[in-house]
Structure formats: C-alpha cells, structure tokens
C-alpha positions as CSV (number, residue, x, y, z in Angstrom):
1,M,-29.1,-29.1,136.4
2,P,-32.9,-29.2,136.1
3,P,-34.8,-32.4,137.1
4,W,-35.2,-33.4,133.4
5,G,-31.4,-33.5,133.1
6,A,-31.1,-36.3,135.5
7,A,-33.9,-38.2,133.7
8,L,-32.2,-37.6,130.4
9,A,-28.8,-38.8,131.7
10,L,-30.3,-42.0,133.1
11,F,-32.2,-42.5,129.8
12,L,-29.0,-42.2,127.8
13,A,-27.3,-44.7,130.1
14,A,-30.2,-47.1,129.7
15,L,-30.1,-46.6,125.9
16,A,-26.4,-47.4,125.9
17,L,-27.1,-50.6,127.8
18,L,-29.9,-51.7,125.5
19,L,-28.1,-51.0,122.2
20,L,-24.5,-52.1,123.1
21,L,-24.4,-54.5,126.0
22,V,-27.6,-56.5,126.4
23,P,-26.4,-59.5,124.3
24,R,-23.0,-59.6,126.1
25,L,-24.5,-59.1,129.5
26,R,-27.2,-61.7,128.9
27,S,-24.7,-64.4,127.9
28,S,-22.3,-63.5,130.7
29,W,-25.0,-63.6,133.4
30,R,-26.4,-66.9,132.0
31,R,-23.0,-68.4,132.4
32,A,-22.5,-66.8,135.9
33,V,-25.9,-67.8,137.2
34,G,-25.8,-71.2,135.6
35,A,-22.4,-72.0,137.0
36,R,-22.7,-70.4,140.4
37,T,-25.9,-71.1,142.2
38,L,-26.6,-71.2,145.9
39,P,-25.1,-73.9,148.0
40,G,-27.3,-77.0,147.8
41,A,-28.5,-76.2,144.2
42,L,-31.7,-74.5,145.2
43,F,-33.1,-74.3,141.7
44,Q,-32.5,-77.8,140.5
45,D,-34.9,-80.6,140.0
46,D,-34.5,-81.9,143.5
47,H,-37.6,-79.8,144.4
48,R,-39.5,-83.0,143.7
49,E,-37.6,-84.8,146.4
50,V,-38.2,-81.9,148.8
51,N,-41.9,-81.9,148.0
52,S,-42.1,-85.6,148.9
53,R,-40.7,-85.1,152.4
54,S,-42.9,-85.6,155.4
55,H,-44.4,-82.6,157.3
56,A,-42.2,-83.4,160.4
57,D,-39.1,-83.1,158.3
58,Q,-40.0,-80.0,156.3
59,F,-37.1,-77.8,157.6
60,S,-34.4,-80.5,157.5
61,D,-32.3,-78.8,154.8
62,G,-33.0,-75.1,155.6
63,F,-35.1,-74.2,152.5
64,E,-38.6,-74.8,151.3
65,P,-39.9,-74.7,147.7
66,L,-42.7,-72.4,147.0
67,P,-45.0,-71.7,143.9
68,G,-43.6,-69.9,141.0
69,G,-40.1,-71.3,141.3
70,C,-39.3,-69.5,144.6
71,S,-37.7,-70.9,147.7
72,L,-37.8,-69.8,151.4
73,I,-34.5,-70.1,153.2
74,C,-34.7,-69.7,157.0
75,K,-34.0,-71.3,160.3
76,P,-36.8,-73.7,161.5
77,S,-39.1,-72.1,164.1
78,A,-42.8,-71.6,164.8
79,L,-42.7,-68.2,163.0
80,A,-41.0,-69.8,160.0
81,K,-43.8,-72.4,159.8
82,C,-46.4,-69.6,160.0
83,L,-44.7,-67.7,157.2
84,L,-44.3,-70.8,155.1
85,R,-48.0,-71.6,155.3
86,T,-48.8,-68.0,154.2
87,L,-46.4,-68.1,151.2
88,R,-47.7,-71.4,150.0
89,R,-51.2,-70.0,149.9
90,S,-50.1,-66.8,148.3
91,A,-51.8,-66.0,145.0
92,A,-48.9,-63.6,144.1
93,L,-46.5,-66.4,143.8
94,E,-48.7,-68.6,141.6
95,P,-47.2,-68.9,138.0
96,G,-49.3,-66.8,135.6
97,L,-48.9,-64.4,132.7
98,R,-45.5,-62.8,132.9
99,S,-44.9,-59.2,132.0
100,W,-43.4,-58.4,128.6
101,L,-40.6,-56.9,130.6
102,S,-39.5,-60.3,131.8
103,G,-35.8,-60.0,131.4
104,P,-33.7,-59.0,134.4
105,H,-32.2,-55.9,132.7
106,L,-35.6,-54.7,131.3
107,Q,-37.2,-55.1,134.7
108,T,-34.4,-53.2,136.4
109,L,-34.4,-50.4,133.8
110,C,-38.2,-50.1,133.9
111,H,-37.9,-49.7,137.6
112,F,-35.2,-47.0,137.6
113,V,-35.6,-45.2,134.3
114,L,-39.2,-45.0,133.2
115,P,-41.1,-41.9,134.6
116,V,-43.1,-42.5,137.7
117,G,-46.3,-41.1,136.2
118,S,-49.2,-39.9,138.4
119,G,-48.0,-40.9,141.8
120,P,-49.7,-40.6,145.2
121,E,-50.5,-37.4,147.0
122,L,-47.7,-36.5,149.4
123,A,-47.6,-34.2,152.4
124,R,-44.0,-33.3,153.2
125,E,-42.6,-32.6,156.7
126,Y,-39.0,-31.5,157.4
127,L,-37.5,-32.8,160.6
128,Q,-34.7,-30.8,162.2
129,L,-32.1,-33.2,163.7
130,A,-29.9,-32.8,166.7
131,D,-27.0,-31.4,164.7
132,D,-29.4,-28.9,162.9
133,G,-29.5,-31.0,159.8
134,L,-32.8,-31.8,157.9
135,V,-34.4,-34.9,156.7
136,A,-37.8,-35.1,154.9
137,L,-40.8,-37.3,155.6
138,D,-43.4,-37.6,152.8
139,W,-46.7,-38.8,154.2
140,V,-48.9,-40.5,151.6
141,V,-52.4,-39.1,152.0
142,G,-54.0,-40.2,148.7
143,P,-55.5,-41.2,146.5
144,C,-57.1,-44.5,147.3
145,S,-59.0,-45.7,144.2
146,R,-60.5,-48.9,145.6
147,G,-62.0,-49.8,148.9
148,R,-59.6,-49.2,151.8
149,R,-58.9,-52.3,153.9
150,V,-58.0,-52.4,157.6
151,T,-54.8,-54.1,158.6
152,N,-55.7,-54.6,162.3
153,A,-59.3,-55.0,163.1
154,G,-60.4,-52.8,166.0
155,S,-57.1,-50.9,166.1
156,L,-55.4,-48.0,164.6
157,P,-54.0,-48.3,161.0
158,A,-50.4,-49.4,161.0
159,V,-47.7,-47.0,159.8
160,L,-45.4,-48.2,157.0
161,L,-42.0,-46.6,156.9
162,V,-40.5,-46.8,153.3
163,I,-36.8,-46.3,152.8
164,P,-35.8,-45.7,149.1
165,N,-32.4,-46.6,147.6
166,A,-29.2,-44.9,148.8
167,W,-29.0,-42.8,145.7
168,G,-32.1,-40.8,146.6
169,R,-34.1,-41.6,143.5
170,L,-37.8,-42.2,144.1
171,T,-38.7,-45.1,141.8
172,R,-41.9,-46.4,140.3
173,N,-42.0,-49.4,142.5
174,V,-41.7,-47.3,145.7
175,L,-44.6,-45.2,144.7
176,S,-46.7,-48.2,143.7
177,L,-45.8,-49.8,147.0
178,C,-47.1,-46.8,148.8
179,L,-50.4,-46.8,146.8
180,L,-50.9,-50.5,147.5
181,A,-50.2,-49.9,151.2
182,L,-52.7,-47.1,151.3
183,E,-55.3,-49.5,149.8
184,R,-54.5,-52.2,152.4
185,G,-55.1,-49.8,155.3
186,Y,-51.6,-48.7,156.1
187,Y,-50.4,-45.1,156.6
188,P,-47.2,-44.9,154.4
189,V,-44.4,-42.4,155.0
190,I,-41.3,-42.1,152.9
191,F,-38.0,-41.3,154.5
192,H,-35.6,-39.0,152.6
193,R,-32.0,-38.5,153.6
194,R,-30.2,-35.2,153.8
195,G,-30.0,-33.6,150.4
196,H,-32.1,-36.3,148.7
197,H,-35.3,-35.8,146.6
198,G,-35.6,-32.1,147.3
199,C,-34.6,-32.1,150.9
200,P,-32.3,-29.1,151.4
201,L,-28.8,-29.7,152.7
202,V,-28.5,-27.1,155.4
203,S,-25.3,-28.4,157.0
204,P,-22.2,-29.7,155.2
205,R,-22.8,-33.3,156.4
206,L,-24.3,-36.1,154.4
207,Q,-25.5,-39.4,155.8
208,P,-23.0,-42.3,155.4
209,F,-24.1,-45.5,153.7
210,G,-25.0,-47.4,156.9
211,D,-25.3,-44.7,159.6
212,P,-28.8,-45.0,161.2
213,S,-28.5,-41.9,163.5
214,D,-30.9,-39.8,161.3
215,L,-33.3,-42.7,160.9
216,K,-33.5,-43.1,164.7
217,E,-34.6,-39.5,165.1
218,A,-37.2,-39.9,162.4
219,V,-38.6,-43.1,163.9
220,T,-38.8,-41.3,167.3
221,Y,-40.8,-38.6,165.7
222,I,-43.1,-41.1,163.9
223,R,-43.7,-42.8,167.3
224,F,-44.5,-39.4,168.8
225,R,-47.1,-38.7,166.2
226,H,-48.6,-42.3,166.2
227,P,-47.7,-43.7,169.6
228,A,-50.3,-46.5,169.5
229,A,-50.0,-47.6,165.9
230,P,-47.9,-50.6,164.8
231,L,-44.9,-49.7,162.8
232,F,-43.6,-51.7,159.8
233,A,-40.7,-50.9,157.5
234,V,-39.8,-51.6,153.9
235,S,-36.5,-50.8,152.2
236,E,-35.5,-50.9,148.5
237,G,-32.2,-52.0,147.1
238,S,-29.2,-50.2,148.6
239,G,-31.4,-48.4,151.1
240,S,-31.7,-51.8,152.9
241,A,-28.3,-51.1,154.5
242,L,-29.8,-48.2,156.4
243,L,-32.7,-50.3,157.7
244,L,-30.6,-53.3,158.7
245,S,-28.1,-51.0,160.5
246,Y,-31.0,-49.4,162.4
247,L,-32.5,-52.8,163.4
248,G,-29.1,-54.1,164.5
249,E,-28.2,-51.0,166.6
250,C,-31.6,-50.7,168.3
251,G,-32.3,-54.4,168.9
252,S,-35.5,-55.0,170.7
253,S,-36.1,-51.2,171.2
254,S,-36.5,-50.4,167.5
255,Y,-40.3,-50.0,167.8
256,V,-40.6,-51.9,164.5
257,T,-43.0,-54.9,164.4
258,G,-41.8,-56.4,161.1
259,A,-39.6,-55.4,158.2
260,A,-39.0,-56.3,154.5
261,C,-36.0,-55.7,152.2
262,I,-36.5,-55.7,148.4
263,S,-33.3,-56.8,146.5
264,P,-31.1,-55.8,149.5
265,V,-27.3,-55.2,149.2
266,L,-26.1,-57.3,152.1
267,R,-22.3,-57.6,151.5
268,C,-21.9,-53.9,150.8
269,R,-18.1,-53.5,151.0
270,E,-17.6,-56.4,148.5
271,W,-20.3,-54.9,146.3
272,F,-18.5,-51.5,146.2
273,E,-15.1,-53.1,145.6
274,A,-16.3,-55.5,142.9
275,G,-18.2,-52.8,141.0
276,L,-21.3,-53.1,138.9
277,P,-21.7,-53.7,135.2
278,W,-20.6,-50.4,133.8
279,P,-24.0,-49.1,132.5
280,Y,-25.4,-49.4,136.0
281,E,-22.2,-48.1,137.6
282,R,-22.2,-45.1,135.4
283,G,-25.9,-44.4,135.7
284,F,-25.9,-44.5,139.5
285,L,-22.7,-42.5,139.7
286,L,-24.0,-39.9,137.3
287,H,-27.2,-39.6,139.3
288,Q,-25.3,-39.0,142.6
289,K,-23.0,-36.4,140.9
290,I,-26.1,-34.5,139.6
291,T,-27.7,-34.6,143.0
292,L,-24.7,-33.2,144.9
293,S,-23.7,-30.7,142.2
294,R,-26.1,-28.1,143.6
295,Y,-24.3,-28.3,146.9
296,A,-20.8,-28.2,145.5
297,T,-20.0,-24.8,147.1
298,A,-21.3,-25.9,150.5
299,L,-19.2,-29.1,150.4
300,E,-15.9,-27.4,149.5
301,D,-14.9,-26.9,153.1
302,T,-15.3,-30.6,154.0
303,V,-14.4,-32.6,150.9
304,D,-12.3,-32.2,147.7
305,T,-15.2,-31.5,145.4
306,S,-13.0,-31.5,142.2
307,K,-11.8,-35.0,143.0
308,L,-15.3,-36.0,144.0
309,F,-16.9,-35.0,140.7
310,R,-14.1,-36.7,138.8
311,S,-14.8,-40.0,140.4
312,R,-15.0,-42.9,138.0
313,S,-16.6,-45.5,140.2
314,L,-19.0,-45.8,143.1
315,R,-16.2,-46.8,145.4
316,E,-14.1,-43.8,144.5
317,F,-17.1,-41.5,145.0
318,E,-18.0,-43.0,148.4
319,E,-14.4,-43.0,149.6
320,T,-13.8,-39.4,148.6
321,L,-17.1,-38.2,150.1
322,F,-16.8,-39.9,153.5
323,C,-13.2,-41.1,154.0
324,H,-11.0,-38.4,152.5
325,T,-12.6,-35.5,154.3
326,K,-10.6,-32.4,155.2
327,S,-11.4,-32.4,158.9
328,F,-11.6,-36.1,160.0
329,P,-10.1,-38.5,157.4
330,I,-10.5,-42.2,158.0
331,S,-9.5,-45.3,156.2
332,W,-11.7,-47.5,154.0
333,D,-11.5,-50.3,156.6
334,T,-12.6,-48.0,159.4
335,Y,-15.5,-46.7,157.3
336,W,-17.0,-50.2,156.8
337,D,-16.4,-51.1,160.5
338,R,-18.8,-48.3,161.3
339,N,-21.2,-48.7,158.3
340,D,-21.5,-52.4,157.5
341,P,-25.2,-53.1,157.8
342,L,-24.5,-56.6,159.2
343,R,-22.2,-55.5,161.9
344,D,-24.8,-55.8,164.7
345,V,-27.1,-58.2,162.9
346,D,-27.1,-60.6,165.9
347,E,-28.8,-57.9,168.0
348,A,-31.8,-57.6,165.6
349,A,-35.0,-58.7,167.3
350,V,-37.5,-58.0,164.4
351,P,-38.6,-60.5,161.7
352,V,-37.0,-59.4,158.4
353,L,-38.1,-60.8,155.0
354,C,-35.5,-60.3,152.2
355,I,-36.9,-60.8,148.7
356,C,-34.1,-61.4,146.1
357,S,-33.8,-62.8,142.6
358,A,-31.2,-65.1,141.2
359,D,-30.9,-62.9,138.0
360,D,-30.3,-59.6,139.8
361,P,-28.0,-57.7,137.5
362,V,-27.1,-55.1,140.2
363,C,-26.4,-57.3,143.2
364,G,-24.9,-60.1,141.2
365,P,-25.0,-63.9,141.6
366,P,-26.6,-65.1,144.8
367,D,-23.8,-67.3,145.9
368,H,-21.5,-64.3,146.1
369,T,-23.9,-61.7,147.4
370,L,-26.2,-63.5,149.8
371,P,-24.9,-64.6,153.2
372,T,-27.0,-67.7,153.4
373,E,-25.5,-68.6,156.7
374,L,-27.3,-65.6,158.2
375,F,-30.7,-67.0,157.2
376,H,-29.8,-70.5,158.3
377,S,-28.7,-69.4,161.8
378,N,-30.7,-66.3,162.7
379,P,-34.4,-67.0,163.4
380,Y,-35.4,-63.4,162.6
381,F,-34.2,-63.4,159.0
382,F,-36.0,-65.0,156.1
383,L,-34.9,-65.1,152.5
384,L,-37.4,-65.5,149.7
385,L,-35.4,-66.3,146.6
386,S,-36.9,-66.3,143.1
387,R,-35.6,-67.3,139.7
388,H,-36.5,-64.1,138.0
389,G,-37.2,-60.5,139.0
390,G,-34.2,-58.4,138.2
391,H,-33.2,-55.7,140.7
392,C,-36.3,-54.4,142.6
393,G,-38.4,-55.5,139.6
394,F,-40.6,-58.6,140.2
395,L,-43.1,-57.3,137.6
396,R,-46.3,-59.0,136.7
397,Q,-48.8,-58.5,133.9
398,E,-50.2,-55.0,133.9
399,P,-52.1,-53.5,135.8
400,L,-51.1,-55.9,138.6
401,P,-48.5,-54.5,141.1
402,A,-45.2,-56.2,141.6
403,W,-45.7,-59.5,143.2
404,S,-43.0,-58.6,145.8
405,H,-45.4,-55.9,147.2
406,E,-48.2,-58.4,147.6
407,V,-46.0,-60.9,149.4
408,I,-44.7,-58.2,151.8
409,F,-48.2,-57.3,152.9
410,E,-49.2,-60.9,153.2
411,S,-46.2,-61.6,155.4
412,F,-46.9,-58.5,157.5
413,R,-50.5,-59.8,158.0
414,A,-49.1,-63.2,159.0
415,L,-46.7,-61.6,161.5
416,T,-49.6,-59.6,163.0
417,E,-51.7,-62.8,163.5
418,F,-48.8,-64.8,164.8
419,F,-47.9,-62.2,167.4
420,R,-51.6,-61.8,168.4
421,M,-51.8,-65.5,168.9
422,E,-48.6,-65.5,170.9
423,E,-50.1,-62.8,173.2
424,R,-53.3,-64.7,173.5
425,M,-51.4,-67.9,174.5
426,K,-49.3,-65.9,177.0
427,G,-52.6,-64.5,178.5
428,L,-54.0,-68.0,178.7
429,S,-50.8,-69.3,180.3
430,R,-50.9,-66.5,182.9
431,R,-54.6,-67.2,183.7
432,R,-53.8,-70.9,183.9
433,T,-51.0,-70.2,186.3
434,S,-53.3,-68.1,188.4
435,F,-56.0,-70.8,188.3
436,L,-53.4,-73.5,189.3
437,G,-52.3,-71.3,192.2
438,V,-55.9,-71.1,193.5
439,R,-56.3,-74.8,193.1
440,R,-53.1,-75.3,195.1
441,R,-54.4,-73.1,197.9
442,W,-57.7,-74.8,197.8
443,G,-56.0,-78.2,197.9
444,A,-53.9,-77.1,200.9
445,L,-57.2,-76.1,202.6
446,Q,-58.7,-79.5,201.9
447,K,-55.6,-81.2,203.3
448,R,-56.1,-79.2,206.5
449,E,-59.8,-80.3,206.6
450,V,-58.8,-84.0,206.7
451,S,-56.3,-83.4,209.5
452,P,-56.9,-84.9,213.1
453,S,-59.9,-83.9,215.3
454,S,-58.0,-81.2,217.2
455,N,-57.3,-79.4,213.9
456,L,-60.9,-80.0,212.8
457,E,-62.1,-78.1,215.9
458,E,-59.8,-75.2,215.1
459,I,-61.1,-75.0,211.6
460,F,-64.7,-75.3,212.7
461,S,-64.3,-72.5,215.3
462,W,-62.6,-70.3,212.6
463,K,-65.6,-70.9,210.4
464,R,-68.0,-70.1,213.2
465,S,-66.2,-67.0,214.1
466,Y,-66.2,-65.9,210.5
467,T,-69.9,-66.6,210.2
468,R,-70.7,-64.7,213.4
469,A,-68.6,-61.8,212.2
470,R,-70.6,-61.6,209.0
471,R,-73.9,-61.9,210.9
472,N,-72.9,-59.1,213.3
473,I,-72.0,-56.9,210.4
474,W,-75.3,-57.7,208.7
475,N,-77.3,-56.9,211.9
476,Q,-75.4,-53.6,212.3
477,R,-76.4,-52.6,208.7
478,K,-80.0,-53.3,209.5
C-alpha cells in the first residue's frame, strides 16, 4: 500500500473517533480520572499546604508542586533538589495561553494523524547488525532557522538519540523535538527499528517490544563516530520500553548521560492485556498491519501471516508475531519475562525524567499505569506529572513547541551543570586530600625537629650534608 494509504487509514480512524466516540470517551475519562487519581491526591487543593512547608521538609511526602498544575515525584536527593530548582524556574511550565487543541484526544490525534509538514533535513545511514539485519539512523543536519546555541561551553556538541514509538511512525512532535534540539546545539539522530520507516527488512526477524540488542549496537556505533561527545536519549510513547530496557541491561556502561521519556508505557503487559479505547487500538493495529504487509512473503516461514493479519487487538498481533513462531514458540509469560522494560530497572544508573499527563487517553489513568513506587524508591527516576497534555501532546499556543520539549532540554542542562559541579567538587576533594597529606608529612617533620638534642644533631647534619651536596653540584656545573 502506498504511504498515503496509511495516512488515509489513520485519518478515517481519527474521524470515527471525533464523530462517534468523543462525547462518550470524554465523560468516561472524566469519571475515571476524577475517581482514580494518584495515591495522595496529587492534584487536590492540598498544594497550598505543600507550598507552605519549610525548605528543610520539601521532600517529606515524595512530590513537589510546580507551576502550571504539574508535580514532580521523586526520591529526595541532591540531584532531585537541582532538578526541582530548574523546573520551578522553567518558563515552559508557567500557565499561559493554551492551544485550541487543548483536549486530550485532540492533542493526541494532532500528534499522530496530522501530516508532519516540512520537517528537518535528514541524512540516513544503515547499520548492519551482527545477525545481518539492518537498522536505520537518521542524522538531523538542518535546517537551523535561528541562532544555534551551544549545550556545553568549550566542548563538543552533545548527541541526542531519539527513539520513536514502537509502531514505527515518525510523528510531528518527534520532528519538532529534533529541530529544537538542533537549535539548542545538539546533534540529533533518530533510531529506526528493523522494517520501520523505510528501513528494509533483510532478515525474517523483527525487534521484540523490549529487546535492546539492536539499540546496543547502534549506540556503540554512535560512540565510535562521536567518542568524546556526551550522549543524551529521548523516547516517545511506547518506544520508551526500548530505552528503559537498554538502560536497565547496560547499567553504568550505557554511555548515556541523561534520558527522558515522553508519555512512557511503563506497565506494558497490563497495557496490552487491558487494551486501548477501540479507535486508538484499531488505528495502531492498522498501521502495524500496513507496515508489515510489504514483508508478508518474507515472514511466511517464521509466523502464521494469515493469522497475523486477521488479528483484532494489539495483544493478539504481538503474541502471534513473537510468541507463536514456527521455529521457537514461547508463552506469553516468557515473552514478558524477557521484554518487560522494568525487569532490570534497579540496575539503571542514568537519570531518567518521565513526563506524563493525568488525561492520557492511550496509557490510561495514572494510578493504574504509573508505578509510583519506582519514583519514590529509585533516585535515578523522576516523574513530571501534569494535569493536561494527552498522549505525547503537551501542546502550547502556536508557534511555540511542545512544553515537554523545553522541559527536557532544561533538565539536560541542569544535569550537565550538576555533574560538572560534582566533578569539580571531587577534584577539590582530591587536591585537599593531597594537601592534607603534605601537611601531615610537614607536621611529622616539625615533630622530629622538636625532639631531643641528639635527634637535633642528626637533623642538622642531614641538612648540612644536603646543603653541601647542592653546593658541590653547583660548583661542578660552574
């Protein structure tokens, strides 16, 4: 099917949503979000009480109110205080004129359905993997309409790795994120999985939902091309599962300085099993079927393609594609044991900012979809929760970019300054330790000088011999 067919199919699904189900979905989500909020009632009027707390008690309950009706949920730490100060000064969170697409469904549909328009200039590279598969890297090379800023003064521009959603659709917000990153002095690169967005499928193997093996090879190649540049990563929607799996498996050797996830799907198995509102479910499912239809013949030897293209839900499609294979079939439980993005989350050693909204129509109510215990217990994970924004929307009045993009780059800048200050403090500590060691040796020498007269003679004779030796060397040079 030509590319316009996919756009037409998504447009018809969006039209069905707007004409038939918007009133019912709006009322149901109002009831759901109103009746089921986060533990502790984050969005109630007790923000006034929180604002009146003292500075020393600012992290006592695990969340902090921010401008624009947002909240930061995290574990108290020095890094959390630094990020909190940055977000409180952020102009992107200040309440202002909201976009006319302020509803959650409209923000989501604008993000997924509307054409991308004139996007950035991309230079594509195909990376051959260890099993002869191919992934694509789109380097953003232009244009940069306004003055280009520098992220790290006196150093190389940072590389920004962008991971789109798991369906392979390159959305408006991803492209606007890349343009904004280019203006801020980053070097953006978009990672495309096997068979996604024009990347040819040269082997009958697709990338499972949370398998980071291909991403590891791509990051290794990026580090080979830019060995001295800092590396940041941003993921969108369901693509966050891939980024979180990578950070958990690699731990402190991930090469990533900081990461951000926009509307991440964190409880992925429950998300597949519960299903989405049927317009979104049908739209995403139809897009995947259209994407894989061109490889139907190549996939016949590995999966039951007739059953695959008759799937009526995202779970059935995922299970048929990766579990009910002809060569190595596995169970649904085994699949998620290997692909759950939070399976190794305790090993992650990179600060991760997750930006979510309470009215997300794709992920669902936050009390069912957000593991708040992760953000309360893990010092590397931070949750920025807003009242509005839809799924990957967070739109503002045109022509301003999405406020989530502004917040991401502000947090990356804060991380850079924080780590730079930490390195500076470590250097001062090392120099102080060295200085104290010299003082201890000098103090020991002074103690020897106040010893009895016999020791004084030994010290004096040592000084004389040292002086004579220097004098003899000087006379020889003459």
